[in-house]
TIRO-675793 format. One line per 5 residues: number of its first residue (from 1); their letters; for each residue y, z, x negated of N, C-alpha, C. Coordinates in steps of 0.2 Angstrom, whole numbers. Each point is the difference from the previous one (the first is absolute). Example, Ala and Ser with C-alpha at 12.3 -4.5 7.8 and 13.67 -1.06 7.14 Angstrom:
// residues 2
1	as	-28/39/-66/6/0/4/6/0/-4; 5/-4/2/6/1/-4/5/3/4
// end
This chain:
// residues 555
1	mtlkt	142/31/151/4/5/-4/0/-4/-7; 7/0/-2/1/-3/-7/-1/5/-5; -4/-2/-5/-1/5/-6/5/-3/-6; 6/4/0/5/-3/-5/-2/3/-7; -3/5/-1/-2/2/-7/-7/2/-1
6	ldgrr	-3/-1/-6/-7/2/-1/0/6/-5; -3/5/2/-1/6/-5/-7/0/-3; -1/5/-4/-6/1/-3/-6/1/4; 1/4/5/-6/2/5/-2/-6/4; 5/-4/2/-2/-6/4/-3/-5/-5
11	fadmv	2/-1/-6/-3/-4/-5/-7/2/-2; -1/6/0/-7/3/-1/-5/-2/5; 3/0/6/-4/-2/6/-2/-7/0; 5/-4/-3/-1/-7/-1/-6/-1/-5; 0/3/-5/-5/0/-5/-7/1/2
16	eqgaa	0/6/4/-6/2/3/-3/-5/5; 4/-3/4/-2/-5/5/-2/-6/-4; 4/-2/-5/-2/-6/-3/-6/0/-4; -2/6/-3/-6/1/-4/-6/0/5; 1/3/6/-5/1/5/-2/-7/3
21	hlann	5/-4/1/-1/-7/3/-4/-4/-5; 2/0/-7/-3/-3/-5/-7/2/-1; -1/6/1/-7/3/-1/-5/-3/6; 3/0/6/-4/-3/5/-2/-7/-1; 4/-3/-4/-1/-8/0/-2/-2/-7
26	akavd	-2/5/-5/-1/-2/-7/-6/-5/0; -5/1/4/-5/-5/0/2/-7/2; 4/0/5/3/-7/2/4/-3/-6; 3/4/-4/4/-3/-5/-5/-2/-6; -5/4/-1/-5/-2/-5/-3/-7/2
31	alnvf	-1/-1/6/-4/-6/3/5/-7/-2; 6/1/-1/4/-5/-1/0/-3/-7; -3/4/-5/0/-3/-7/-3/-7/0; 3/-4/-4/-1/-7/0/-8/-1/-2; -2/2/-6/-6/-1/-2/-5/5/4
36	pvpdg	-6/-3/2/-4/4/5/-5/5/-4; 3/3/-6/-4/4/-4/-1/7/3; -5/4/-2/-1/6/4/5/5/-3; 4/-1/-5/5/5/-2/7/-2/2; 1/-3/5/7/-2/3/3/7/2
41	dtgtn	4/3/-3/2/7/1/8/1/1; 4/-5/2/7/1/0/2/5/5; -4/0/6/1/5/5/-1/7/-2; -6/1/-4/-2/6/-3/5/3/-5; 2/-5/-4/5/2/-5/7/2/3
46	mnlsm	2/-4/5/6/2/3/0/7/4; -6/1/3/-1/6/4/0/6/-5; -4/0/-5/0/5/-5/6/2/-3; 4/-6/-1/7/1/-3/5/4/5; 0/-3/6/4/3/5/-2/7/2
51	tsgak	-6/1/0/-3/7/1/3/5/-5; 0/-2/-6/2/4/-5/8/1/0; 4/-5/2/7/1/2/1/5/6; -4/-1/5/1/4/6/-2/7/-1; -5/1/-5/-2/7/-1/6/4/-4
56	evkan	3/-4/-5/6/3/-3/6/1/4; 1/-4/5/5/1/5/-1/6/4; -6/1/3/-2/5/4/1/7/-4; -1/0/-6/1/6/-4/8/1/-2; 4/-4/2/7/0/-2/5/-2/6
61	vsdhi	-2/2/6/4/-2/6/7/4/0; 5/-4/1/7/4/0/4/-5/4; 6/3/2/5/-4/3/3/-6/-4; -1/1/-7/4/-4/-5/-4/-6/-1; 2/-6/2/-4/-6/-1/-1/-2/-7
66	gnvaa	5/1/-4/-1/-1/-7/-6/3/-3; 0/7/2/-6/4/-3/-7/-3/3; 0/-1/6/-6/-3/3/-2/-7/-3; 5/-4/-1/-2/-7/-2/-2/1/-8; 3/5/-3/-2/1/-7/-8/2/0
71	alakg	-1/5/4/-7/2/1/-5/-6/1; 2/-4/5/-4/-6/2/-1/-4/-7; 5/-2/-3/0/-4/-6/-5/3/-5; 1/7/-1/-5/3/-5/-7/0/2; -1/1/6/-7/0/3/-3/-7/-1
76	llmga	4/-5/2/-2/-7/-1/-1/-2/-7; 4/2/-4/0/-2/-7/-7/2/-3; -1/7/1/-6/3/-3/-7/-3/3; 1/-1/6/-6/-2/4/-1/-8/0; 4/-4/-2/0/-7/0/-7/-3/-2
81	rgnsg	-3/-4/3/-6/-3/-2/0/-8/2; -2/-4/-5/1/-7/1/7/-3/0; 0/-6/0/7/-3/0/4/1/6; -4/0/6/4/1/6/2/8/0; -3/4/-2/2/7/0/6/1/-5
86	vilsq	0/-3/-6/5/0/-5/6/-3/3; 0/-5/3/6/-4/3/3/5/6; -5/3/4/2/4/5/4/6/-3; -2/3/-5/3/6/-4/7/-3/-2; 1/-6/-3/6/-2/-2/5/-1/6
91	lfrgf	-3/-3/5/5/-1/6/3/7/2; -4/5/0/3/7/2/3/4/-6; -1/-2/-6/3/2/-6/8/-2/1; 1/-6/1/7/-3/1/3/3/6; -4/1/5/3/3/6/3/7/-1
96	akave	-4/4/-4/1/7/-1/6/0/-5; 1/-4/-5/6/-1/-4/6/-1/4; 0/-4/5/5/-2/4/3/6/5; -5/4/2/2/6/4/1/6/-4; -1/0/-6/0/6/-5/7/4/2
101	gkqqv	-1/6/1/6/5/0/2/0/7; -2/-4/5/2/0/7/-3/4/5; 3/4/4/-3/4/5/-3/-4/6; 4/-6/1/-2/-4/6/3/-7/-2; -2/-5/3/3/-7/-1/1/-3/7
106	nsfef	5/-5/0/1/-4/6/-4/-6/0; 1/-4/5/-4/-6/1/1/-5/-6; 6/-1/-2/1/-4/-6/-3/2/-6; 1/7/-2/-3/3/-6/-7/0/0; -3/0/6/-8/0/1/-2/-7/-2
111	aaalq	4/-5/3/-2/-7/-2/1/-2/-7; 6/3/-3/1/-1/-7/-6/3/-4; -2/5/2/-6/4/-4/-6/-5/0; -1/-3/6/-6/-5/0/1/-5/-4; 6/-3/-1/2/-5/-5/-1/2/-7
116	agvdt	2/6/-1/-1/3/-7/-7/0/-2; -4/2/5/-7/0/-1/-3/-6/-2; 2/-6/3/-2/-6/-1/2/-2/-7; 6/1/-2/3/-2/-7/-4/4/-5; -2/6/1/-4/4/-5/-7/-3/-1
121	aykav	-3/-2/6/-7/-3/0/0/-6/-4; 5/-5/2/0/-6/-4/1/0/-7; 4/5/-2/1/1/-8/-7/3/-3; -4/4/4/-6/3/-3/-5/-5/-1; 0/-6/4/-5/-5/0/2/-5/-5
126	mkpve	-4/-2/-5/1/-4/-6/1/-7/3; -4/-3/4/0/-6/3/0/0/8; 5/2/3/0/1/7/-3/-7/4; -4/1/5/-3/-6/3/2/1/7; 3/-5/3/2/0/7/-6/-2/4
131	gtilt	0/3/7/-5/-1/4/-4/7/0; 2/5/-3/-3/6/-1/4/6/3; -2/6/-1/3/6/3/7/0/-2; 2/-3/-6/7/0/-3/4/-4/5; -2/-6/2/3/-4/5/1/3/7
136	vakea	-5/3/2/1/4/7/5/5/-1; 0/4/-5/5/6/-1/7/-3/-1; 1/-6/-4/6/-3/-1/3/-2/6; -4/-4/4/3/-3/6/2/6/5; -4/5/1/1/5/4/7/4/-2
141	arkav	1/1/-6/6/4/-3/6/-4/1; -1/-7/-1/6/-4/1/2/0/7; -5/0/5/2/0/7/3/7/2; -2/5/-3/2/7/1/8/0/-2; 1/-2/-6/7/0/-2/5/-4/4
146	dvakk	-3/-6/3/5/-4/4/1/3/7; -5/3/3/1/3/6/4/7/-1; -1/3/-5/3/7/-1/8/-1/-1; 2/-6/-1/7/-1/-1/4/1/7; -4/-1/5/3/1/7/-3/6/4
151	erdva	-6/1/-2/-4/4/4/-1/7/-3; 2/5/4/0/7/-2/-6/4/1; -4/-3/4/-7/4/2/-5/-2/-6; -2/6/-3/-5/-1/-5/-7/-3/2; -2/2/6/-6/-2/4/1/-8/1
156	avmea	6/-2/2/1/-7/1/-1/-4/-6; 3/2/-6/-1/-3/-6/-7/0/-2; -4/5/1/-7/0/-2/-4/-5/4; 2/0/6/-3/-5/5/1/-7/-2; 6/-2/-2/2/-6/-3/-4/-2/-6
161	alaea	0/5/-5/-4/-1/-6/-7/-1/1; -3/4/5/-7/-1/2/-2/-7/2; 5/-2/5/-1/-7/3/0/-5/-5; 5/0/-5/0/-4/-6/-6/0/-4; -2/6/-1/-6/1/-5/-6/-4/3
166	kaalk	-1/1/7/-6/-3/3/1/-8/0; 6/-2/1/2/-8/-1/-2/-2/-7; 2/4/-5/-1/-2/-7/-7/0/-1; -4/5/3/-7/0/-2/-3/-6/3; 2/-2/6/-3/-7/3/1/-6/-5
171	rtpel	6/1/-4/2/-6/-4/-4/0/-7; -3/6/-1/-3/0/-7/-5/-6/-2; -4/-2/5/-5/-6/-1/4/-6/-2; 6/-1/2/4/-6/-2/3/1/-7; 0/6/-3/3/1/-7/-6/0/-5
176	lpilk	-6/3/3/-6/0/-5/-5/-4/3; -1/-6/-3/-5/-5/3/-7/3/1; -2/5/-5/-7/3/1/-1/4/7; 6/3/2/0/3/6/-1/-4/6; 3/-6/0/-1/-5/5/-7/-3/0
181	evgvv	-2/-1/-6/-7/-3/0/-5/4/3; 0/7/-2/-5/5/3/2/2/7; 6/-1/2/2/1/7/2/8/1; 3/3/-5/2/7/1/7/1/-2; 3/5/2/7/2/-3/-1/5/-6
186	dsggq	5/1/-3/0/4/-6/-2/7/2; -5/3/-4/-3/7/2/5/5/-2; 4/0/-5/5/5/-2/5/0/5; 3/-6/2/5/-1/5/-2/3/6; -6/-1/3/-3/3/6/0/8/-1
191	glvyi	-2/2/-5/0/8/-1/7/2/0; 5/-3/-2/7/2/0/3/0/8; -2/-5/3/1/-1/7/-2/6/4; -7/3/-1/-2/5/3/4/7/-2; 2/0/-6/4/6/-2/7/0/4
196	yegfl	3/-6/1/6/-1/3/-1/1/8; -5/-1/2/-2/1/8/0/8/1; -3/3/-5/0/7/0/7/3/0; 4/-3/-5/7/3/0/4/-1/6; -1/-6/3/4/-1/6/-2/5/6
201	aalkg	-7/1/1/-2/4/5/3/7/-1; 0/3/-6/3/6/-1/8/0/1; 3/-5/-1/7/0/2/1/-1/7; -5/-2/4/1/-1/7/-3/7/4; -2/4/-4/-3/6/2/-7/-1/3
206	etira	-3/-5/-2/-7/-1/2/-5/2/-5; -6/1/2/-5/2/-5/-6/-4/0; -2/-2/-6/-6/-4/-2/-6/5/-2; -5/-1/4/-6/5/-1/-2/-1/-7; 0/6/-4/-3/-1/-7/-7/-1/0
211	araea	-2/-4/-5/-7/-1/-1/-4/6/-2; -6/0/2/-4/6/-2/-1/0/-7; 1/6/-4/0/0/-7/-7/-1/-2; -2/-5/-4/-6/-1/-3/0/-1/-7; -3/6/-3/0/0/-8/-5/-5/-2
216	smddl	2/-3/-6/-5/-5/-3/-7/4/-2; -5/-4/-1/-6/3/-2/1/4/-6; 4/-3/-5/1/4/-6/3/6/1; 5/1/4/4/6/2/-5/5/3; -4/-3/4/-5/5/4/-5/3/-5
221	vkiah	-3/-5/-5/-4/3/-5/3/5/-4; 6/-1/-2/4/5/-4/0/7/4; 1/-1/6/1/6/4/-7/4/0; -5/-4/1/-7/3/1/-2/3/-7; 2/-3/-5/-2/3/-7/4/6/-1
226	hqsaq	7/0/2/4/6/-1/-3/6/4; -2/-2/6/-3/6/4/-6/3/-3; -3/-4/-4/-6/3/-3/1/6/-5; 7/0/-2/2/5/-5/-5/1/-6; -1/-5/-3/-5/0/-6/2/5/-5
231	shiht	6/1/-1/2/5/-5/-2/7/1; -2/1/7/-2/7/2/-7/1/2; -4/-5/-2/-7/1/1/-4/-1/-6; -6/2/0/-5/-1/-6/-4/-6/1; -1/-4/-6/-4/-6/1/-6/0/4
236	deief	-4/6/-1/-6/0/4/1/2/7; 6/1/2/1/1/7/2/-7/4; 0/-5/-3/1/-7/3/-6/-2/4; 0/0/7/-6/-1/4/-1/-8/0; 5/-4/0/-1/-7/1/3/-3/-7
241	gycte	-4/-2/-4/2/-2/-7/3/-6/-2; -1/-5/5/2/-7/-2/6/-2/5; 6/-2/-3/5/-3/4/-1/-7/1; -1/-2/6/-3/-7/1/6/-4/4; 2/-5/-3/5/-4/4/-3/-8/0
246	fmirl	1/-3/6/-2/-7/0/3/-3/6; 0/-7/0/2/-3/6/-6/-5/3; 1/-1/6/-5/-4/4/3/-6/2; -2/-6/-2/3/-6/3/-5/-1/6; 3/1/6/-4/-1/6/-3/-7/1
251	eqdkl	-6/-1/2/-3/-7/0/-3/0/7; 1/-6/3/-1/-1/7/-8/0/2; -4/-3/-5/-7/0/2/-3/7/0; 3/5/-4/-2/7/0/3/3/6; 6/-1/2/3/3/6/-4/-2/6
256	arqpf	-2/-6/0/-4/-2/6/-6/4/1; -3/2/-5/-6/5/0/2/7/2; 5/2/-3/3/7/0/7/0/0; 3/0/6/7/0/1/4/6/-3; 5/-1/-3/4/5/-4/4/4/5
261	seetf	-1/7/0/5/5/3/2/4/-5; 7/1/-1/3/4/-5/-2/7/1; 0/2/6/-2/7/2/-7/2/-2; -5/-5/2/-7/1/-1/-1/0/-8; 3/-5/-3/0/0/-7/2/6/-4
266	rrels	5/3/2/3/6/-3/-5/6/1; -2/0/7/-5/6/1/-6/-1/-4; -3/-6/0/-6/0/-4/1/1/-7; 5/-2/-3/1/1/-7/1/7/-2; 3/4/5/1/7/-1/-6/4/-2
271	rfgds	-6/-3/2/-6/4/-2/-1/0/-7; 3/-5/-4/-2/-1/-7/5/4/-5; 5/4/3/4/4/-5/7/2/4; 5/1/-4/6/3/3/6/-5/-3; 6/3/1/6/-4/-2/0/-7/2
276	llvva	-3/-2/6/-1/-6/3/7/-3/2; 1/-6/-2/6/-4/2/-2/-7/2; 2/-3/6/-2/-7/2/6/-3/3; 2/-6/-3/5/-4/3/-2/-7/1; 0/-2/6/-3/-7/2/5/-4/3
281	ddelv	-1/-7/-1/3/-5/4/-5/-5/2; 2/-6/2/-5/-5/3/-4/-3/-5; 2/1/-7/-4/-4/-5/-3/5/-5; 4/6/-1/-2/4/-6/-1/7/3; -4/4/-4/-1/7/1/1/4/-6
286	kvhih	5/4/-1/0/4/-6/-3/7/1; -4/2/-5/-3/6/0/1/5/-6; 1/6/1/0/5/-5/-4/6/2; -5/2/-4/-4/6/2/-2/4/-6; -1/6/0/-3/4/-5/-8/1/2
291	setpg	-4/-2/-4/-7/0/3/-5/1/-6; -6/3/1/-5/1/-5/-4/-6/0; 0/-4/5/-5/-6/0/4/-6/1; 5/-2/-5/4/-6/1/-4/-7/2; -6/0/-3/-4/-6/2/-2/-1/7
296	evlty	-1/6/3/-1/0/7/6/-2/4; 6/2/-2/6/-2/3/1/-7/0; -1/-3/-6/1/-7/-1/-5/-4/4; -6/2/0/-5/-4/4/2/0/8; 2/6/2/2/0/7/6/-5/1
301	gqryg	5/0/-4/6/-4/0/-2/-8/0; -6/-1/-3/-2/-7/0/-2/-3/6; -2/4/5/-2/-2/7/5/-4/3; 7/1/-2/5/-4/3/3/-6/-4; -1/0/-6/2/-6/-4/-1/1/-7
306	sliri	4/-3/-4/-1/0/-8/4/5/-3; -2/3/-5/4/6/-3/4/-3/-6; 6/2/0/5/-2/-5/4/6/-3; 3/0/-6/4/5/-3/-4/7/0; -6/0/-2/-4/6/0/2/4/-6
311	kienm	2/7/1/1/4/-6/-3/7/2; -5/2/-5/-3/6/1/1/5/-6; 3/6/0/1/4/-5/-3/7/1; -3/2/-6/-3/7/0/5/5/-1; 1/4/6/6/5/0/-2/6/-4
316	reqha	-6/1/-1/-2/6/-4/2/-1/-7; -1/-6/-3/2/-2/-7/8/0/0; 3/-3/5/7/0/0/3/7/0; -3/4/4/3/7/1/-1/4/-7; -6/-1/-3/-1/4/-6/5/-3/-6
321	divgr	1/-7/1/5/-3/-5/7/3/1; 2/0/6/7/3/2/1/7/-2; -5/4/1/0/7/-1/0/1/-8; -4/-4/-3/0/0/-8/7/-2/-3; 3/-5/3/6/-3/-3/5/6/1
326	eakap	1/3/6/5/5/2/-1/6/-5; -6/2/-1/-1/5/-5/2/-1/-7; 0/-6/-2/1/-2/-7/7/-3/0; 4/0/5/7/-4/0/4/4/-5; 4/-3/-4/4/3/-5/6/3/4
331	sgpak	3/5/-3/7/3/3/5/-1/-5; -1/-4/-5/5/-1/-5/6/-5/2; 4/-3/-4/6/-4/1/-3/-7/3; 5/-3/3/-1/-7/3/-2/-5/-6; -4/-5/2/-2/-5/-4/6/-4/-3
336	etkpy	-1/-2/-6/5/-3/-4/1/-7/3; 6/-2/0/2/-7/3/-2/-5/-4; -4/-5/2/-3/-6/-4/6/-5/0; -1/-5/-5/5/-5/-1/-1/-5/6; -6/-2/2/-1/-4/6/-5/2/5
341	givav	1/-2/6/-5/2/5/-1/-6/4; -6/-1/3/-1/-6/4/-3/3/7; 4/-3/6/-2/2/6/-3/-6/4; -6/0/3/-2/-6/3/-3/1/7; 1/-4/4/-2/0/7/-7/-3/1
346	amgeg	-5/3/3/-7/-4/0/-3/2/6; -3/-5/3/-5/1/6/-7/-1/-2; -4/5/1/-7/1/-2/-1/4/-6; -5/4/1/-1/5/-6/-2/-4/-6; -4/-6/0/-1/-3/-6/6/-3/-3
351	vaelf	5/-3/4/6/-3/-3/4/6/-3; 0/5/3/4/6/-3/-3/2/-7; -7/0/0/-3/2/-6/1/-5/-6; 1/-7/3/1/-5/-5/7/1/-3; 5/1/4/7/1/-2/0/6/-5
356	qsiga	-3/6/2/0/5/-5/-4/-1/-7; -5/-4/1/-4/-2/-7/5/-4/-4; 4/-4/2/4/-4/-4/7/3/-1; 1/6/2/7/4/-3/4/2/6; -1/0/6/4/3/5/0/7/0
361	hevie	5/4/0/0/7/0/0/3/7; 3/-3/5/0/2/7/-2/-6/4; -5/1/4/-2/-5/5/1/2/7; 4/-4/4/1/2/7/-5/-4/4; -3/4/5/-4/-3/4/4/-4/6
366	ggqtm	-1/-6/1/4/-4/4/-2/-7/0; 5/-4/1/0/-7/-1/-1/-4/7; -5/-4/1/0/-4/6/0/4/7; -5/5/0/-1/4/6/5/5/2; 3/3/-5/5/5/1/5/0/-6
371	npste	6/-2/2/5/0/-6/3/7/-1; 0/2/-6/3/6/-2/7/1/2; 3/6/1/7/1/2/4/0/-7; 6/-1/1/5/1/-5/-1/7/-4; -1/5/4/-1/7/-2/-6/0/-4
376	eiaea	-6/-3/2/-6/1/-3/1/-4/-7; 3/-5/0/1/-4/-7/4/4/-4; 6/3/2/4/5/-4/-3/6/-3; -5/2/4/-4/6/-2/-5/-2/-6; -3/-6/1/-4/-2/-6/4/-1/-6
381	irran	6/-3/1/4/-1/-6/2/7/-3; 1/5/4/1/6/-3/-6/3/-4; -6/-1/3/-6/3/-3/-1/-4/-6; 2/-6/-1/-1/-4/-6/3/3/-6; 6/4/1/3/4/-5/1/-4/-6
386	aetvf	4/-5/0/1/-4/-6/8/-2/0; 2/-2/-6/7/-2/0/2/-6/3; -5/-5/0/0/-6/3/-6/-1/4; 0/-2/6/-6/-1/5/0/-7/2; -5/-3/-1/-1/-7/3/-4/1/7
391	vlpnn	2/-3/5/-3/0/6/-3/-7/2; -6/0/2/-4/-6/2/-2/0/7; 4/-3/5/-1/1/7/-6/-4/2; -2/-6/-3/-6/-3/1/-1/-3/8; 6/0/3/0/-3/7/7/-2/2
396	knivm	1/-6/2/7/-2/2/3/5/5; -3/3/4/3/5/5/1/6/-3; -1/2/-6/2/6/-3/5/0/-6; 2/-6/-2/5/-1/-5/7/3/2; 2/-1/6/6/3/2/0/8/0
401	aarqa	-5/3/2/-1/7/1/0/3/-8; -3/-4/-4/-1/2/-7/7/0/-3; 4/-5/1/7/0/-2/5/5/3; -2/2/6/4/5/3/-2/7/-3; -6/1/-2/-2/6/-3/3/0/-7
406	aelse	0/-5/-3/3/-1/-7/7/3/0; 4/-2/5/7/2/1/1/8/1; -5/3/3/0/7/1/-2/4/-6; -3/-3/-5/-3/4/-5/5/2/-6; -1/5/-3/4/2/-5/-3/-3/-7
411	hrviv	-6/-3/0/-2/-3/-6/2/-8/0; -1/-3/-5/1/-7/-1/-6/-3/3; 1/-4/5/-5/-3/4/0/-8/0; -5/-3/-2/0/-8/0/-5/-2/4; 2/-3/6/-5/-3/4/-2/-7/-2
416	ipakt	-6/-1/-1/-3/-7/-2/-2/-3/7; 3/-5/2/-2/-2/7/-6/-4/1; -6/4/-2/-7/-3/2/-1/0/7; -2/-6/3/-1/0/7/-7/0/2; -5/0/-5/-7/0/1/-3/4/-5
421	vpqgi	-6/2/1/-4/5/-5/-1/-4/-6; -2/-7/0/-1/-3/-6/6/-1/-4; 6/-1/3/6/0/-4/1/7/-3; -1/5/4/1/7/-3/-4/1/-6; -7/-2/0/-4/1/-5/2/-4/-6
426	aalla	3/-6/1/2/-5/-6/6/4/-3; 5/2/4/6/4/-2/-2/6/-4; -5/4/2/-2/6/-4/-3/-2/-7; -4/-5/0/-3/-2/-6/5/-3/-5; 6/-2/3/5/-2/-5/5/5/-3
431	fhpeq	-1/6/3/3/6/-3/-2/2/-6; 5/2/-5/-2/2/-7/5/6/-1; -3/6/-1/4/6/-1/4/0/-6; -1/-4/-5/4/0/-6/6/-4/1; 1/-4/5/6/-4/1/5/4/5
436	saeqn	6/-3/-1/6/3/4/-1/-1/8; 3/4/4/0/-1/7/2/-7/2; 5/-3/-3/2/-7/1/-5/-5/-1; -3/1/-6/-5/-5/-2/-6/0/5; -2/6/2/-6/1/4/2/-3/7
441	eramt	6/1/3/2/-2/6/0/-8/0; 2/-3/-5/0/-7/-1/-8/-3/0; -4/3/-4/-7/-2/-1/-4/1/7; 1/6/3/-3/1/6/2/-4/6; 6/-2/0/3/-4/5/-3/-7/-1
446	aalak	0/-2/-6/-2/-7/-2/-8/-1/2; -3/6/-1/-8/-1/2/-1/-1/7; 5/2/4/-2/-2/7/-1/-7/2; 4/-4/-4/0/-7/2/-7/-4/-3; -3/4/-4/-6/-3/-4/-7/1/4
451	vktgq	1/3/6/-6/2/4/0/-3/7; -5/-3/2/0/-2/7/-5/5/4; 2/1/6/-3/5/4/-3/-3/6; -7/1/2/-3/-2/6/-3/6/3; 0/-1/7/-3/6/4/-4/-3/6
456	vtfsv	-5/3/1/-4/-1/6/0/5/5; 2/-1/6/0/5/5/-2/-3/7; 1/3/5/-2/-2/7/6/-1/5; -1/-4/4/6/-1/5/-1/5/6; 6/3/2/-1/4/6/2/-3/7
461	rdtti	2/-7/-1/2/-3/6/-1/-8/-1; 0/-3/6/0/-8/-1/7/-2/-1; 1/-5/-5/6/-3/-1/-1/-6/-4; 6/-4/-1/0/-6/-4/6/1/-5; -2/-1/-7/5/1/-5/-1/-6/-5
466	dgiqi	5/-4/-2/0/-5/-4/-5/-5/2; -1/-1/6/-5/-5/3/-7/3/0; -1/6/-3/-7/3/0/-1/4/7; -5/-2/3/-2/4/6/-4/6/-2; 2/6/3/-4/6/-2/-2/3/6
471	kkgdy	-6/2/1/-2/4/5/-1/8/-2; 1/4/5/-1/7/-1/-7/1/-3; 0/4/-6/-6/2/-3/-2/-5/-6; 4/-6/0/-2/-5/-6/3/4/-6; -4/-2/-6/3/2/-6/5/-5/-3
476	mglwd	5/2/-3/5/-4/-3/1/1/-7; 1/-5/-4/2/0/-7/7/-1/-1; 3/5/-3/8/0/-1/1/-1/-7; 5/-5/-2/2/0/-7/8/2/1; 1/6/-2/7/3/1/1/0/7
481	driia	5/-4/3/2/0/7/-3/-6/4; -4/-4/-4/-3/-6/4/-7/1/2; -2/-2/5/-7/0/3/-3/-6/-3; -5/0/-4/-3/-6/-3/-6/-2/4; -4/5/3/-6/-2/4/-1/5/5
486	adkdk	-3/-2/6/-2/5/5/-7/-2/3; -5/4/0/-6/-1/3/-4/6/1; -5/-1/5/-4/6/1/-5/2/-6; -1/-4/-4/-4/1/-6/4/3/-6; -1/7/-1/4/3/-5/0/-3/-7
491	lavte	-6/-2/-2/-2/-3/-7/3/-7/0; 0/-4/5/3/-7/0/7/1/-1; 4/5/3/7/1/-1/1/2/-7; -4/4/-3/1/3/-6/0/-6/-5; -5/-4/0/-1/-6/-4/5/-5/0
496	rllda	3/-1/6/5/-5/1/7/3/-3; 1/6/0/5/3/-3/0/0/-7; -6/1/-3/-1/0/-7/2/-7/-3; -3/-5/4/1/-7/-2/8/-2/0; 4/3/4/7/-1/0/4/4/-5
501	lidee	-3/6/-2/4/4/-5/-2/-3/-7; -6/-2/-1/-2/-2/-7/2/-7/-2; 3/-1/-6/2/-6/-2/-2/-1/-7; 1/-5/-4/-2/-2/-6/3/6/-5; 5/3/1/3/4/-4/-2/8/1
506	seivt	-4/1/5/-2/6/2/-6/3/-6; 1/6/-2/-4/3/-5/-5/6/3; 4/4/4/-4/6/2/1/1/7; -6/1/3/0/2/8/-3/7/1; 4/4/3/-2/7/1/-1/1/7
511	ilyge	-6/3/2/-1/1/7/0/7/1; 4/2/5/0/7/3/-4/0/7; -6/3/0/-3/-1/7/1/7/3; 0/0/7/2/5/4/-6/3/4; 2/5/4/-5/3/4/-4/-5/5
516	datev	3/-5/2/-3/-5/4/-4/-5/-3; -1/0/-7/-4/-5/-3/-6/3/-2; -6/-3/1/-6/2/-2/-2/-2/-7; -5/3/-3/-2/-1/-6/-3/-8/-1; -3/-2/5/-3/-7/0/6/-5/0
521	evetv	5/2/4/6/-5/1/4/0/-7; 0/6/-3/4/0/-7/-4/-5/-5; -7/1/0/-4/-4/-4/1/-7/1; 0/-2/7/1/-7/2/6/-3/-3; 6/4/1/6/-2/-3/0/-1/-8
526	iayle	-3/4/-3/-1/0/-7/-4/-7/-2; -5/-1/3/-4/-6/-1/4/-6/2; 4/0/5/4/-6/1/5/-1/-5; 3/5/-3/4/-1/-6/-3/-3/-6; -6/3/-1/-4/-3/-6/-2/-7/1
531	nehdg	-1/-2/6/-3/-7/1/6/-5/1; 5/2/3/6/-5/2/6/1/-5; 0/6/-3/6/1/-5/-2/3/-6; -5/-3/-4/-3/3/-5/5/1/-6; 6/-3/0/4/1/-6/4/6/0
536	vevev	0/4/6/4/6/0/-4/7/-1; 3/5/-3/-3/6/-1/0/4/6; -5/3/2/0/4/7/-1/8/-1; 5/3/3/-1/8/0/0/2/7; -4/5/1/-2/3/7/1/7/0
541	hngkq	4/3/5/1/7/0/-1/2/8; -3/6/1/0/2/7/6/4/1; 5/-4/4/6/3/2/0/5/6; -5/0/4/-1/4/6/6/0/4; 3/-6/0/6/0/5/-2/-2/7
546	plypf	4/3/5/-2/-2/7/3/-7/2; -3/-3/5/2/-5/3/0/-7/-3; 0/0/-7/0/-6/-4/-6/0/-4; -5/-4/2/-7/0/-4/1/-2/-7; 5/-5/-1/1/-2/-7/7/-1/-1
551	iisve	2/3/-6/7/-2/-3/-2/-3/-6; 4/-6/-1/-2/-4/-6/6/-1/-4; -1/1/-7/6/-1/-5/-2/-6/-4; 4/-5/-1/-1/-6/-4/5/0/-6; -2/0/-6/5/-1/-5/-1/-6/-5
// end
């Protein structure tokens, strides 16, 4: 059966199927990230972005494709996370503009809309790189336009576009040498192929089974806390007073003595409290529980591996503070707008506190393990309540979302393209409230080039990059986007990274140590600096960041 026109309801079905198919394969997309770091999250970002778009479409289904496409563009725009999510939002922003005002489209108009999306996305990226999702989208749209010149069937045009997208995806390693070296295709391009596969299934009347909805641990924790209805109880009525969150990195020697069963683990932990949440995979177990004896909970967890990312909060104190603040909350006029506001993205409680201590007005939790959405950044800009707001993304994968949020804001917003936490700190220290916005922008941007960033993390798979053989579980020393060293010895990697970063002109070395760094390891690193690089000044802060035992700044 030939599908000569595409209306809003059929397009909404395409979006639903595309989002479901991407959700089913998000982890596979994550696994394609070039660097084997534990925060490779292209699939996660694209999935969250597309889910936001699909949710908006579901709330605005109609026969009018222009209206449905506009809903998709809005949902994607506000929910976009990471570079891949932002590019995805731009692809369908251009698509929506092309079908604006149209009740339905024919095959050529559909193909032209795909091309319009590509044009919009390329304009949104300051320095487009071929061999990425952009290339896959471009080649697919080009094929769609060629086929649509003769083919009236929308499904046939989509099928041709998908076939070309898959072919373009296979060619990405030839365009980006790093992909070829590691032996993977582009992760963002693969994500787009999954979406297009869902689109085609919908056009053919087929159904892709939706993934089982799995909220993140953070979302589940929020739900658990919300269900506690704290504003409706008295402090002394809280039975289990300590909100306890932690992760267990499973260890084979302990599992040999006591095999891990998620069901048994959950049942045993339930004895210690309520609001229990457990999310597990082959390597990590995430736990949230309200308990009166958090120490016993942690001791039980240690039977299966090492504990990381531990957070224990006294809910009785929190509740009393919340109730007190609500009672004292003023009902007067809104706060006066400030001349300047600073919004920073930070991973880790200590890093967030550091940004606040040196002048950030709003700190968004995010960074390596979870990129904030455009909407979250836009909301932080609004809360900053200033005539001019400077945004410090502090991660290369958040810069595009920050710029997108800036475009949505009614305020004057200046994004300082800090790609690392040390760059963000250097930029913030260069800010002077008595100077003009233009002077501050120049000074803060110039500060980015004056700092070198090193990071120590661990590998999630075997690979070879730049001639360095890396085994799963090895520690890696990264200087910006280069892997300097890899070894099973965390301190050996850290020392080699420091040697690479520090030269004769280096004056200050700042160490931000994370949740996976012990006190002894921190002292060993400091001693190494004092012995081997005694000409530099050393500053040390507890960043409490996950996944990265050490973040190093050299100025």
